[in-house]
Backbone of each chain as ProteinMPNN parsed JSONL, in Angstrom:
{"seq_chain_A": "MGKRVNAFEKQDLSRPGMGFIEHPIEEVAVQHMFNAREGSVGGFGGAGGGCGCN", "coords_chain_A": {"N_chain_A": [[151.488, 100.95, 5.598], [150.044, 100.167, 2.629], [149.061, 100.095, -0.122], [145.273, 99.625, -1.243], [144.306, 98.044, -4.072], [141.886, 99.446, -6.506], [139.181, 97.625, -7.576], [138.742, 98.824, -10.382], [141.182, 99.178, -11.09], [142.553, 97.293, -11.848], [143.459, 97.1, -14.991], [146.239, 96.472, -15.627], [147.283, 94.053, -14.07], [144.826, 92.416, -15.2], [146.096, 91.705, -17.445], [146.636, 88.596, -19.721], [149.669, 87.893, -18.99], [149.992, 88.046, -16.628], [149.48, 86.11, -14.584], [149.73, 83.709, -12.986], [150.682, 81.291, -14.143], [151.156, 80.589, -17.481], [149.8, 78.911, -19.379], [145.961, 78.985, -20.029], [144.599, 76.913, -19.866], [145.492, 74.725, -18.409], [146.109, 76.63, -16.351], [143.369, 76.53, -15.04], [143.197, 73.721, -14.332], [144.78, 74.127, -12.172], [143.807, 75.894, -10.925], [141.669, 74.838, -9.922], [142.307, 72.319, -8.47], [143.62, 73.521, -6.246], [141.62, 75.129, -5.081], [140.332, 73.261, -4.435], [141.884, 72.017, -2.653], [142.45, 73.772, -0.606], [140.182, 75.139, 0.011], [138.944, 77.101, -0.794], [138.279, 79.774, -2.887], [139.357, 82.068, -6.012], [140.703, 85.132, -6.402], [142.592, 85.245, -7.795], [143.587, 86.497, -10.624], [142.772, 89.666, -12.791], [140.216, 90.566, -13.446], [136.981, 91.1, -13.138], [134.634, 88.431, -12.191], [131.935, 88.884, -12.825], [130.726, 87.966, -11.175], [130.001, 89.962, -9.13], [131.842, 89.741, -6.678], [134.304, 90.408, -6.965]], "CA_chain_A": [[150.349, 100.602, 5.382], [149.792, 99.72, 1.579], [147.207, 100.882, -1.048], [144.188, 98.952, -1.859], [144.146, 98.023, -5.561], [140.462, 98.625, -7.102], [138.211, 96.847, -8.951], [138.462, 99.661, -12.075], [142.582, 99.912, -11.435], [143.601, 96.473, -12.367], [144.313, 97.141, -16.107], [147.505, 95.813, -15.447], [146.689, 92.828, -12.923], [144.148, 91.507, -15.929], [146.6, 91.363, -18.625], [147.356, 87.75, -19.605], [151.371, 87.855, -18.62], [150.119, 88.634, -15.053], [148.78, 85.276, -13.896], [150.751, 82.854, -12.566], [150.937, 80.308, -14.984], [150.776, 81.118, -18.692], [148.64, 78.283, -20.441], [145.123, 79.099, -19.799], [143.878, 75.781, -19.838], [146.714, 74.726, -17.206], [145.817, 77.712, -14.484], [141.95, 75.888, -14.998], [142.882, 72.461, -13.546], [145.853, 73.985, -10.87], [143.231, 76.275, -9.529], [140.59, 73.805, -9.122], [143.283, 71.471, -7.784], [144.42, 74.639, -5.124], [140.366, 75.315, -4.221], [139.608, 72.406, -3.499], [142.786, 71.707, -1.244], [142.555, 74.606, 0.606], [138.913, 75.529, 0.385], [139.331, 78.989, -0.911], [137.881, 80.261, -4.358], [139.053, 83.518, -6.007], [141.714, 86.193, -5.825], [143.484, 85.174, -8.642], [143.228, 87.316, -12.313], [142.428, 90.577, -12.184], [139.358, 91.379, -13.645], [135.791, 90.716, -12.445], [133.876, 87.331, -13.12], [130.712, 88.916, -13.102], [129.77, 87.263, -9.509], [130.647, 91.478, -8.186], [132.725, 89.36, -5.604], [135.566, 90.565, -6.769]], "C_chain_A": [[150.082, 100.823, 3.331], [148.488, 100.755, 1.227], [146.223, 99.579, -1.277], [144.141, 98.87, -3.169], [142.499, 97.706, -5.997], [140.469, 98.355, -8.19], [138.876, 97.341, -10.508], [140.445, 99.965, -12.201], [143.312, 98.294, -12.067], [143.77, 96.068, -14.234], [145.485, 96.26, -16.097], [147.252, 94.101, -15.303], [146.333, 91.954, -14.429], [145.143, 90.724, -18.07], [147.116, 89.662, -18.831], [148.768, 87.191, -18.954], [150.957, 87.724, -17.023], [149.66, 87.176, -14.309], [150.281, 84.249, -14.178], [151.548, 81.474, -13.848], [150.011, 80.68, -16.769], [149.437, 80.674, -19.317], [147.27, 78.664, -19.727], [144.222, 78.09, -19.113], [144.701, 74.817, -18.196], [146.089, 75.263, -16.293], [144.1, 76.998, -14.293], [142.456, 74.901, -13.9], [144.085, 72.951, -12.049], [144.84, 74.889, -9.971], [142.053, 75.652, -8.993], [141.069, 73.067, -8.143], [143.149, 72.399, -5.978], [142.803, 74.76, -4.681], [140.037, 74.251, -3.534], [140.701, 71.74, -2.023], [142.964, 72.341, -0.353], [141.16, 75.308, 1.036], [138.165, 76.746, 0.279], [139.207, 79.347, -2.411], [138.608, 81.773, -4.617], [140.15, 84.389, -5.606], [142.883, 85.885, -6.764], [142.988, 86.038, -10.299], [142.794, 88.347, -11.72], [141.389, 91.097, -12.846], [138.09, 90.45, -13.371], [135.464, 89.344, -12.991], [132.73, 87.552, -13.449], [129.478, 88.42, -12.036], [129.536, 88.956, -9.032], [130.92, 90.813, -6.871], [133.789, 89.576, -5.543], [136.161, 92.229, -7.383]], "O_chain_A": [[149.953, 101.997, 2.985], [147.651, 101.517, 1.71], [146.771, 98.5, -1.501], [143.835, 99.978, -3.608], [141.9, 96.63, -5.977], [141.102, 98.528, -9.232], [139.319, 96.645, -11.422], [140.976, 100.68, -13.051], [144.406, 98.235, -12.629], [144.13, 94.967, -14.651], [145.426, 95.216, -16.747], [147.094, 93.236, -16.164], [147.097, 91.098, -14.875], [144.956, 89.985, -19.037], [148.04, 89.356, -18.078], [148.822, 86.065, -18.459], [151.796, 87.236, -16.265], [149.478, 87.389, -13.11], [151.221, 84.118, -14.963], [152.684, 81.073, -14.103], [148.837, 80.904, -17.064], [148.453, 81.33, -19.656], [147.47, 78.664, -18.512], [143.419, 78.247, -18.194], [144.126, 74.475, -17.162], [145.509, 74.612, -15.424], [143.702, 77.054, -13.13], [142.223, 75.132, -12.714], [144.186, 72.218, -11.065], [144.829, 74.843, -8.741], [141.541, 75.862, -7.893], [140.512, 73.018, -7.046], [142.715, 71.952, -4.917], [142.743, 74.326, -3.53], [139.586, 74.182, -2.39], [140.41, 71.252, -0.931], [143.497, 71.937, 0.68], [140.993, 75.899, 2.103], [137.225, 77.244, 0.899], [140.2, 79.143, -3.109], [138.549, 82.622, -3.727], [140.51, 84.357, -4.429], [144.026, 86.256, -6.497], [141.872, 85.898, -10.799], [142.445, 88.366, -10.54], [141.5, 92.319, -12.944], [138.175, 89.222, -13.384], [135.899, 89.019, -14.096], [132.178, 86.786, -14.238], [128.248, 88.423, -11.981], [128.501, 89.005, -8.367], [130.292, 91.242, -5.903], [134.502, 89.263, -4.589], [137.347, 92.54, -7.271]]}, "seq_chain_B": "MKLLFKLILPVALLVTGVAEAKKLKAGEAFPSDGMKGLRIFAEGRGPGAQKGSWDTSKTKGKVVLVDFWASWCGPCKDALPAYDKLYKKFAKQGLVVVGVNVDDELKSGQDFLKEHPVAFPHVFDEGKKLVSKVGVETMPTSFLIGRDGKVTEVHLGFRTGDANKMEEKIARLLKSK", "coords_chain_B": {"N_chain_B": [[155.482, 75.443, 0.262], [153.215, 76.391, 2.154], [154.639, 77.596, 4.137], [155.078, 79.896, 2.564], [152.865, 80.96, 2.263], [152.447, 81.632, 5.323], [153.783, 83.737, 5.036], [152.864, 85.367, 3.164], [150.097, 85.433, 3.83], [149.797, 87.391, 6.54], [150.966, 89.995, 5.095], [149.491, 90.643, 2.995], [146.501, 90.707, 4.36], [147.429, 93.061, 5.864], [147.532, 95.097, 3.99], [144.762, 94.419, 2.687], [143.446, 95.186, 4.834], [143.409, 98.079, 4.853], [141.557, 101.721, 5.191], [138.859, 101.226, 3.476], [137.127, 102.974, 0.21], [134.784, 105.693, 0.672], [131.407, 104.31, -0.688], [129.151, 104.392, -3.277], [125.473, 104.27, -2.139], [122.388, 102.945, -2.65], [119.467, 104.634, -2.317], [121.113, 107.361, -2.118], [122.399, 110.505, -3.523], [123.588, 110.629, -6.565], [126.747, 111.503, -7.797], [126.344, 114.057, -10.276], [127.433, 115.961, -11.073], [129.844, 114.997, -10.991], [130.335, 113.786, -13.388], [130.348, 116.145, -15.319], [131.07, 117.952, -18.13], [133.042, 115.356, -19.221], [134.343, 113.948, -21.642], [132.999, 112.753, -24.48], [132.252, 109.835, -26.487], [133.13, 109.518, -29.504], [133.305, 107.054, -30.87], [131.647, 104.387, -32.441], [129.386, 104.896, -32.477], [126.433, 106.373, -34.496], [126.171, 108.249, -37.295], [125.327, 110.617, -36.941], [125.926, 111.23, -34.021], [126.745, 112.66, -30.876], [129.123, 114.641, -30.177], [131.764, 116.338, -28.225], [131.796, 117.154, -24.826], [130.196, 115.847, -21.583], [127.236, 116.906, -20.743], [125.083, 118.033, -17.968], [122.645, 118.953, -18.178], [121.246, 117.007, -19.709], [120.203, 114.667, -18.112], [119.129, 115.3, -16.04], [116.199, 115.338, -14.117], [114.972, 112.462, -15.298], [114.979, 109.05, -15.57], [118.043, 107.573, -15.666], [120.488, 105.362, -16.192], [123.373, 104.151, -15.552], [127.126, 103.114, -16.605], [129.662, 101.352, -15.473], [132.759, 100.683, -16.881], [135.0, 98.709, -18.57], [137.726, 98.296, -21.342], [138.955, 96.098, -20.784], [137.596, 94.13, -19.071], [136.389, 91.191, -18.954], [133.163, 90.131, -18.15], [131.539, 93.266, -18.831], [131.743, 92.93, -21.564], [129.519, 91.705, -22.027], [128.063, 92.651, -20.863], [127.132, 95.412, -21.926], [125.984, 95.627, -24.78], [123.712, 94.308, -23.541], [122.956, 96.373, -21.961], [122.336, 97.556, -24.193], [119.998, 97.23, -25.564], [118.19, 97.385, -23.622], [118.437, 100.09, -23.254], [117.775, 101.08, -26.362], [115.182, 100.075, -26.091], [113.558, 101.789, -24.442], [114.325, 104.038, -24.416], [112.595, 105.919, -25.71], [110.429, 106.433, -24.054], [111.925, 107.979, -22.464], [114.263, 107.1, -20.969], [117.699, 107.356, -20.072], [121.008, 106.042, -20.674], [124.103, 105.965, -20.334], [127.319, 105.192, -20.443], [130.306, 104.643, -18.392], [133.591, 104.971, -19.676], [136.784, 103.666, -18.049], [139.145, 103.158, -18.842], [142.94, 102.877, -18.87], [144.042, 104.743, -20.548], [142.575, 106.197, -23.585], [142.52, 105.639, -26.066], [142.154, 102.83, -25.669], [139.395, 102.46, -25.207], [138.149, 103.758, -27.195], [139.095, 102.024, -29.625], [137.943, 99.904, -28.777], [135.104, 100.317, -28.319], [134.674, 100.545, -31.394], [135.081, 98.016, -32.159], [132.75, 96.993, -30.722], [129.895, 98.31, -31.329], [127.641, 100.38, -29.672], [124.39, 101.867, -29.093], [123.704, 103.744, -27.437], [125.868, 106.883, -25.803], [128.706, 107.026, -24.593], [131.2, 108.227, -22.222], [134.167, 109.267, -21.349], [136.46, 108.476, -18.276], [138.891, 110.415, -17.501], [141.854, 109.782, -15.709], [139.893, 108.328, -14.025], [138.483, 110.036, -12.004], [135.662, 110.001, -11.283], [134.632, 107.497, -11.047], [135.991, 106.672, -8.784], [135.233, 108.416, -7.199], [132.601, 107.587, -6.934], [132.894, 105.385, -5.467], [133.079, 102.164, -6.954], [133.305, 99.235, -6.645], [133.518, 96.644, -7.817], [133.943, 95.459, -11.783], [131.913, 94.748, -13.85], [130.359, 97.635, -13.122], [127.239, 99.053, -12.486], [124.76, 101.494, -11.898], [121.493, 102.666, -10.921], [119.934, 105.183, -11.518], [116.895, 107.422, -9.927], [113.839, 109.687, -10.916], [114.56, 111.776, -9.386], [117.525, 112.024, -8.914], [118.446, 110.079, -7.149], [120.37, 107.091, -6.265], [118.844, 104.661, -6.892], [119.21, 101.636, -7.618], [122.275, 99.569, -7.259], [124.004, 98.027, -9.198], [126.066, 94.843, -8.989], [128.563, 93.578, -11.156], [127.675, 91.069, -13.843], [125.837, 89.43, -15.046], [124.196, 86.663, -16.909], [120.53, 86.93, -17.478], [120.817, 89.218, -15.776], [119.857, 91.579, -17.074], [117.192, 91.56, -17.379], [115.75, 91.793, -14.826], [116.899, 93.888, -14.462], [115.425, 95.446, -16.382], [113.059, 95.37, -15.534], [112.813, 97.173, -13.102], [113.345, 99.319, -14.206], [111.33, 99.643, -15.816], [109.26, 99.885, -13.828], [110.44, 102.338, -12.761], [110.347, 104.607, -14.623], [107.571, 104.638, -14.965], [107.22, 105.705, -12.993], [106.44, 109.354, -11.176]], "CA_chain_B": [[154.064, 76.248, 0.004], [152.765, 76.458, 3.256], [155.911, 78.967, 4.335], [154.784, 81.061, 1.497], [151.488, 81.492, 2.909], [152.393, 82.292, 6.454], [154.476, 85.127, 4.642], [152.107, 86.279, 2.18], [148.969, 86.417, 4.578], [150.003, 88.854, 7.511], [151.223, 91.227, 4.385], [147.541, 90.318, 2.35], [145.968, 91.725, 5.124], [147.917, 94.343, 6.327], [147.197, 95.64, 2.104], [143.292, 94.669, 2.17], [142.818, 96.177, 6.055], [143.059, 99.664, 4.378], [139.705, 101.505, 5.402], [138.425, 101.492, 1.835], [137.116, 104.219, 0.027], [133.157, 105.273, 0.786], [131.084, 103.575, -2.023], [127.764, 105.123, -3.404], [124.858, 103.266, -1.795], [120.871, 103.216, -3.202], [118.789, 106.281, -1.569], [121.8, 108.541, -2.31], [122.253, 111.272, -4.415], [124.58, 110.459, -7.702], [126.687, 112.326, -8.279], [126.07, 114.099, -11.637], [128.172, 117.139, -11.587], [130.923, 114.858, -11.401], [129.859, 113.873, -15.016], [129.939, 117.095, -16.082], [132.864, 117.918, -19.029], [133.321, 114.211, -19.393], [134.64, 113.654, -23.149], [132.163, 112.119, -25.377], [133.06, 109.352, -27.509], [132.14, 109.777, -31.46], [133.34, 106.162, -31.895], [131.131, 102.783, -31.902], [127.836, 105.426, -32.862], [125.929, 106.225, -36.14], [127.246, 109.658, -37.707], [124.917, 111.581, -36.148], [126.906, 110.864, -32.835], [127.189, 113.767, -30.383], [130.81, 114.911, -29.81], [132.031, 117.3, -27.026], [131.679, 117.041, -23.511], [129.011, 115.442, -21.08], [126.33, 117.99, -20.348], [124.447, 117.12, -17.122], [121.212, 119.089, -18.068], [120.533, 115.432, -20.082], [119.875, 113.578, -16.984], [118.313, 116.116, -15.196], [115.038, 114.563, -14.086], [115.314, 111.325, -15.96], [115.61, 108.257, -15.204], [119.198, 107.386, -15.797], [121.47, 104.07, -15.9], [124.895, 104.917, -15.545], [127.411, 101.955, -16.183], [131.161, 102.049, -15.517], [132.985, 99.767, -17.841], [136.401, 98.859, -19.2], [138.21, 97.534, -22.19], [139.906, 94.671, -20.437], [136.795, 93.778, -18.251], [135.332, 90.304, -19.597], [131.653, 90.649, -17.983], [131.356, 93.863, -19.129], [132.041, 92.806, -22.731], [128.274, 91.01, -22.054], [126.666, 94.002, -20.521], [127.278, 96.245, -22.402], [124.917, 95.075, -26.126], [122.022, 93.942, -22.995], [122.186, 97.499, -21.923], [122.145, 98.731, -25.468], [118.492, 96.642, -25.637], [116.96, 98.265, -22.722], [118.478, 101.83, -24.0], [116.803, 100.946, -27.588], [113.377, 99.955, -25.854], [113.097, 102.223, -23.426], [114.867, 105.739, -25.125], [111.561, 106.789, -26.212], [110.116, 106.758, -22.588], [112.626, 109.134, -21.632], [115.967, 106.494, -20.267], [118.832, 107.625, -20.687], [121.813, 105.163, -20.71], [125.415, 106.145, -20.031], [128.498, 104.357, -20.297], [131.704, 105.497, -18.643], [134.785, 104.025, -19.589], [137.736, 103.58, -16.876], [140.478, 102.114, -19.236], [144.038, 103.759, -18.388], [143.842, 105.228, -22.397], [141.733, 106.956, -24.121], [142.519, 105.357, -27.282], [141.787, 102.186, -25.49], [137.954, 102.87, -25.221], [138.084, 104.051, -28.604], [139.09, 100.478, -29.949], [136.762, 99.07, -28.101], [133.405, 101.031, -28.861], [134.8, 100.896, -32.696], [134.407, 96.738, -32.385], [131.716, 96.473, -30.003], [128.773, 99.269, -31.113], [126.517, 100.094, -29.334], [123.451, 102.784, -29.344], [124.05, 104.882, -25.973], [126.771, 107.263, -25.622], [130.157, 107.312, -23.737], [132.428, 109.591, -21.926], [135.654, 108.564, -20.409], [136.606, 109.327, -16.981], [139.763, 110.788, -17.129], [142.077, 110.136, -14.303], [139.331, 107.726, -12.965], [137.874, 111.057, -10.778], [134.583, 110.01, -10.998], [134.715, 105.859, -10.58], [136.598, 106.713, -7.677], [134.443, 109.062, -6.164], [131.587, 106.72, -6.53], [133.804, 104.016, -5.243], [132.713, 100.966, -7.597], [134.046, 98.155, -6.22], [133.641, 95.388, -9.227], [133.364, 95.724, -12.97], [131.505, 96.552, -14.144], [129.43, 98.439, -12.074], [126.139, 100.074, -12.775], [123.697, 102.772, -11.265], [120.083, 102.778, -11.671], [119.269, 106.693, -10.688], [115.74, 107.963, -10.568], [114.091, 110.773, -11.452], [115.009, 112.379, -8.146], [118.664, 112.152, -8.875], [119.141, 109.385, -6.05], [120.248, 105.703, -6.608], [117.495, 103.4, -6.644], [119.747, 100.596, -7.494], [123.926, 99.584, -7.384], [124.405, 96.451, -9.907], [127.744, 94.319, -9.514], [129.011, 92.748, -12.328], [127.019, 90.844, -14.845], [125.532, 87.465, -15.146], [123.591, 86.928, -17.911], [119.225, 86.78, -16.497], [120.418, 90.299, -14.857], [118.972, 92.639, -18.057], [115.5, 91.042, -17.466], [115.258, 92.287, -13.835], [116.998, 95.694, -14.715], [114.176, 95.357, -17.409], [111.271, 95.756, -14.259], [113.111, 98.212, -12.178], [113.784, 100.295, -15.066], [109.805, 99.99, -16.867], [108.309, 100.633, -13.076], [111.05, 103.549, -11.704], [109.683, 105.529, -15.931], [106.217, 104.995, -14.496], [106.957, 106.869, -11.335], [106.374, 110.235, -11.805]], "C_chain_B": [[153.418, 76.834, 1.314], [153.358, 77.975, 3.936], [155.397, 80.225, 3.934], [153.805, 81.567, 2.17], [151.659, 82.092, 4.002], [153.359, 83.595, 5.963], [154.055, 86.268, 4.276], [151.24, 87.0, 3.212], [149.208, 87.532, 5.683], [150.219, 89.932, 6.263], [149.804, 90.997, 3.361], [146.98, 91.512, 3.524], [146.086, 93.141, 5.75], [146.852, 95.319, 4.817], [145.433, 95.311, 2.415], [142.667, 95.375, 3.467], [142.714, 97.678, 5.552], [141.864, 100.21, 4.42], [139.591, 102.148, 3.264], [137.655, 102.592, 1.501], [135.47, 104.55, -0.053], [132.835, 104.905, -0.738], [129.754, 104.335, -2.112], [127.017, 104.295, -2.847], [123.21, 103.645, -2.306], [120.576, 104.109, -2.115], [120.094, 107.247, -1.843], [121.77, 109.023, -3.218], [123.577, 110.672, -5.5], [125.113, 111.571, -7.985], [127.24, 113.374, -9.824], [126.926, 114.951, -12.057], [129.718, 116.292, -11.226], [131.408, 114.387, -13.041], [130.374, 114.799, -16.011], [131.532, 117.813, -16.896], [133.632, 116.94, -19.27], [133.714, 114.138, -21.313], [133.967, 112.471, -23.42], [132.482, 111.093, -26.411], [132.388, 109.534, -28.919], [132.302, 108.209, -32.002], [132.146, 105.049, -31.446], [129.266, 103.41, -32.388], [128.006, 105.562, -34.092], [126.69, 107.644, -36.467], [126.771, 111.051, -37.376], [125.504, 111.768, -34.419], [127.162, 112.221, -32.131], [128.979, 113.758, -29.793], [130.943, 115.972, -28.822], [131.839, 116.318, -25.588], [130.0, 116.66, -22.684], [128.387, 116.941, -20.799], [125.238, 117.19, -19.185], [122.725, 117.74, -17.215], [120.541, 117.413, -18.986], [120.394, 114.623, -19.236], [118.817, 114.492, -15.951], [116.457, 115.836, -15.254], [114.382, 113.856, -14.94], [115.994, 109.775, -15.542], [117.053, 107.673, -16.005], [119.832, 105.835, -15.428], [122.862, 104.026, -16.162], [126.065, 103.538, -15.199], [128.976, 101.681, -16.812], [131.537, 100.445, -15.55], [134.465, 99.773, -17.868], [136.983, 97.39, -20.353], [138.737, 95.855, -22.002], [138.925, 94.083, -19.042], [135.626, 92.389, -18.985], [133.828, 90.417, -19.495], [131.236, 92.024, -18.771], [131.15, 94.169, -20.969], [130.112, 92.209, -23.202], [127.406, 92.181, -21.895], [126.041, 94.602, -20.78], [125.77, 96.01, -23.988], [123.256, 94.665, -24.668], [121.582, 95.445, -22.476], [121.885, 98.161, -23.055], [120.04, 98.369, -26.13], [117.824, 97.419, -24.555], [116.808, 99.91, -22.967], [117.191, 101.765, -25.497], [115.125, 100.645, -27.589], [112.55, 101.018, -25.043], [113.26, 103.965, -23.681], [113.913, 106.617, -25.097], [110.79, 107.505, -25.035], [110.739, 107.738, -21.55], [113.843, 108.397, -20.528], [116.693, 107.338, -20.908], [119.548, 106.662, -19.73], [123.098, 105.893, -20.841], [126.63, 105.65, -19.418], [129.54, 105.13, -19.798], [132.741, 104.39, -18.201], [136.146, 104.654, -18.69], [138.845, 103.082, -17.796], [141.767, 103.716, -18.723], [144.101, 105.007, -19.712], [142.566, 105.291, -22.687], [141.083, 105.992, -25.254], [141.999, 103.299, -26.576], [140.289, 101.819, -25.627], [137.414, 102.458, -26.262], [138.16, 102.919, -29.51], [138.346, 99.811, -29.578], [135.346, 98.985, -28.518], [133.675, 100.347, -30.923], [134.959, 99.159, -32.908], [133.157, 96.398, -31.774], [130.216, 98.06, -30.056], [128.245, 99.133, -30.846], [125.248, 101.495, -29.463], [123.552, 103.661, -28.427], [125.491, 105.71, -26.173], [127.33, 106.891, -24.056], [130.495, 107.817, -23.413], [133.247, 108.623, -20.721], [135.958, 109.686, -19.243], [138.313, 109.142, -17.004], [140.791, 111.202, -16.015], [141.705, 109.257, -13.273], [138.261, 108.47, -11.589], [136.711, 109.96, -10.574], [134.351, 108.142, -10.605], [135.506, 105.902, -9.051], [136.011, 107.41, -6.767], [133.334, 108.535, -5.669], [131.528, 105.027, -5.793], [132.989, 102.663, -5.779], [133.607, 100.076, -7.538], [134.096, 96.651, -6.658], [133.367, 95.582, -10.638], [133.069, 94.454, -13.423], [130.583, 96.673, -12.872], [128.187, 99.131, -12.567], [125.07, 100.809, -11.56], [123.073, 102.977, -12.079], [119.738, 104.496, -11.149], [117.613, 106.945, -11.337], [115.248, 109.025, -10.746], [114.707, 112.06, -10.612], [116.505, 112.737, -7.921], [119.253, 110.866, -8.336], [118.828, 108.186, -6.652], [119.215, 105.058, -5.86], [118.566, 101.872, -6.772], [121.248, 100.069, -7.734], [124.28, 98.177, -8.197], [125.436, 96.384, -10.073], [127.419, 93.555, -10.234], [127.852, 92.714, -12.762], [126.83, 89.841, -14.984], [123.987, 87.783, -16.232], [121.67, 85.917, -17.006], [119.458, 87.921, -15.644], [119.841, 91.5, -15.74], [117.494, 92.268, -18.003], [115.139, 91.633, -16.103], [115.371, 93.141, -13.689], [115.715, 96.095, -15.118], [112.771, 95.906, -16.321], [111.852, 96.366, -13.848], [113.063, 99.202, -13.172], [112.146, 100.709, -15.506], [108.914, 100.552, -15.183], [109.121, 102.145, -12.008], [110.346, 104.793, -13.281], [108.224, 105.622, -15.535], [105.921, 105.705, -13.462], [106.996, 108.528, -11.779], [107.468, 111.177, -10.544]], "O_chain_B": [[153.14, 78.03, 1.236], [152.769, 79.035, 4.152], [155.271, 81.268, 4.575], [153.923, 82.679, 2.684], [151.129, 83.203, 4.037], [153.561, 84.449, 6.826], [154.328, 87.438, 4.547], [151.248, 88.183, 3.552], [148.657, 88.618, 5.499], [149.522, 90.929, 6.451], [149.207, 92.068, 3.467], [147.049, 92.741, 3.507], [145.251, 94.001, 6.03], [145.792, 95.943, 4.867], [144.802, 96.361, 2.292], [141.628, 96.029, 3.379], [141.8, 98.375, 5.995], [140.943, 99.596, 3.88], [140.016, 102.942, 2.425], [137.399, 103.332, 2.452], [134.796, 103.797, -0.756], [133.57, 105.068, -1.712], [129.287, 104.867, -1.105], [127.578, 103.2, -2.814], [122.943, 104.847, -2.275], [121.316, 104.304, -1.151], [119.643, 108.368, -1.608], [121.209, 108.418, -4.132], [124.578, 110.27, -4.907], [124.474, 112.558, -8.351], [128.384, 113.332, -10.276], [127.304, 114.921, -13.228], [130.726, 116.998, -11.201], [132.463, 114.589, -13.641], [130.743, 114.527, -17.153], [132.632, 118.058, -16.402], [134.811, 117.17, -19.539], [132.771, 114.456, -22.037], [134.166, 111.394, -22.858], [133.085, 111.577, -27.37], [131.19, 109.663, -29.174], [131.798, 107.848, -33.066], [131.802, 104.9, -30.274], [128.272, 102.705, -32.566], [128.961, 105.237, -34.797], [127.708, 108.0, -35.874], [127.339, 112.142, -37.436], [125.204, 112.822, -33.857], [127.833, 113.007, -32.8], [129.67, 112.95, -29.173], [129.876, 116.561, -28.649], [131.774, 115.095, -25.468], [128.919, 117.086, -23.089], [129.08, 117.95, -20.669], [124.703, 116.099, -19.384], [121.784, 117.248, -16.593], [119.441, 116.921, -18.734], [120.48, 113.484, -19.695], [117.874, 114.08, -15.275], [115.693, 116.085, -16.186], [113.341, 114.286, -15.436], [117.166, 109.494, -15.29], [116.844, 107.326, -17.168], [119.558, 105.291, -14.359], [123.257, 103.8, -17.306], [126.104, 102.972, -14.106], [129.398, 101.735, -17.967], [131.134, 99.474, -14.91], [135.13, 100.649, -17.315], [136.805, 96.174, -20.289], [138.839, 94.884, -22.751], [139.518, 93.636, -18.06], [134.471, 92.546, -19.384], [133.175, 90.735, -20.489], [130.332, 91.741, -19.557], [130.651, 95.148, -21.523], [129.598, 92.29, -24.317], [126.418, 92.566, -22.52], [124.868, 94.776, -20.446], [124.627, 96.413, -23.77], [122.064, 94.78, -24.951], [120.415, 95.838, -22.465], [121.255, 99.218, -23.04], [119.242, 99.034, -26.792], [116.83, 98.09, -24.831], [115.845, 100.677, -22.942], [116.077, 102.287, -25.543], [114.235, 100.808, -28.424], [111.326, 101.127, -24.968], [112.533, 104.864, -23.257], [114.018, 107.769, -24.675], [110.546, 108.709, -24.961], [110.391, 108.14, -20.44], [114.253, 108.964, -19.515], [116.488, 107.928, -21.969], [119.203, 106.38, -18.582], [123.014, 106.645, -21.812], [126.925, 105.665, -18.223], [129.875, 106.152, -20.398], [132.878, 103.562, -17.301], [136.456, 105.845, -18.665], [139.619, 102.389, -17.135], [141.573, 104.894, -18.422], [144.225, 106.195, -19.414], [141.634, 104.643, -22.21], [139.917, 105.644, -25.442], [141.431, 102.629, -27.438], [140.041, 100.771, -26.224], [136.666, 101.514, -26.516], [137.192, 102.815, -30.263], [138.037, 98.867, -30.305], [134.653, 98.043, -28.902], [132.76, 99.776, -31.515], [134.957, 98.922, -34.115], [132.481, 95.511, -32.294], [129.755, 98.619, -29.06], [127.649, 98.086, -31.097], [125.663, 102.224, -30.364], [123.416, 104.764, -28.957], [126.328, 105.053, -26.793], [126.806, 106.63, -22.973], [130.475, 108.755, -24.21], [133.045, 107.812, -19.817], [135.845, 110.909, -19.158], [138.923, 108.128, -16.664], [140.842, 112.303, -15.466], [142.286, 109.074, -12.203], [137.619, 107.931, -10.688], [136.866, 109.089, -9.718], [133.711, 107.903, -9.58], [135.428, 104.915, -8.32], [136.169, 107.148, -5.574], [132.918, 108.7, -4.523], [130.733, 104.096, -5.66], [132.248, 102.12, -4.959], [134.611, 100.054, -8.25], [134.579, 95.71, -6.028], [132.213, 95.997, -10.746], [133.721, 93.41, -13.408], [130.274, 95.906, -11.96], [128.522, 100.074, -13.283], [124.849, 100.361, -10.435], [123.261, 103.281, -13.257], [119.122, 104.584, -10.086], [117.174, 106.8, -12.478], [116.155, 109.854, -10.816], [115.202, 113.076, -11.101], [116.85, 113.518, -7.034], [120.314, 110.443, -8.795], [117.807, 107.904, -7.279], [118.887, 104.973, -4.677], [118.522, 101.093, -5.819], [121.428, 100.261, -8.937], [124.885, 97.299, -7.583], [126.102, 97.123, -10.798], [126.387, 92.885, -10.246], [126.986, 93.561, -12.545], [127.806, 89.096, -15.082], [123.146, 88.681, -16.269], [121.588, 84.881, -16.347], [118.653, 88.038, -14.721], [119.341, 92.429, -15.106], [116.704, 92.858, -18.739], [113.997, 92.091, -16.15], [114.566, 93.785, -13.016], [114.984, 96.862, -14.492], [111.827, 96.669, -16.524], [111.338, 97.148, -14.648], [112.547, 100.216, -12.702], [111.77, 101.881, -15.531], [108.074, 101.45, -15.244], [108.664, 102.733, -11.027], [109.862, 105.852, -12.879], [107.646, 106.682, -15.772], [104.865, 106.192, -13.06], [107.647, 108.83, -12.779], [107.766, 112.354, -10.744]]}, "name": "protein", "num_of_chains": 2, "seq": "MGKRVNAFEKQDLSRPGMGFIEHPIEEVAVQHMFNAREGSVGGFGGAGGGCGCNMKLLFKLILPVALLVTGVAEAKKLKAGEAFPSDGMKGLRIFAEGRGPGAQKGSWDTSKTKGKVVLVDFWASWCGPCKDALPAYDKLYKKFAKQGLVVVGVNVDDELKSGQDFLKEHPVAFPHVFDEGKKLVSKVGVETMPTSFLIGRDGKVTEVHLGFRTGDANKMEEKIARLLKSK"}
């Protein structure tokens, strides 16, 4: 069994270099297409978006 | 791509399926003892800022807003000035606001507070003991605590307009004896 990474433990995961795509604008576009195609949102990036959902 | 997800999904389910830590809920007593002795940040506050460690007698019998934040958390940057306004408005009526920094290193919090100063005090949760104890599930998370020491609201995340709702709740709590 693995360990769940809590929201407050995501300091390293929230670093820009931890994203799949280096350029932020490109990442937004790719994520938009991914969300539309897969019907799911979120799970990428470390820090919370203020929505209280991640 | 689909094959990749077929491989990743079972592993992800295994990882997220691990039993979660207990989360502090409304109606339960806030573990104020967990704040005892936490280092107070001197950065980002005026020359009279208190130094040393947190004394739990500061919060006894008072309405308290405890905000868990980190320098790397985007919405936390919006929440802190909003809570600062609430602090400035209600401090004379007895509201205590305290920020709990959960960065890995003390210096990250110090640098952040120098850049984003606020009037209310902050403590450093070294080793993330307190944040683990209360089971914060998103960043930022704030706990509004009544005079009886019990949590009246757990506020997850922070969006524009949240401070107004919080203001009403604080005003109501301050009126209660």
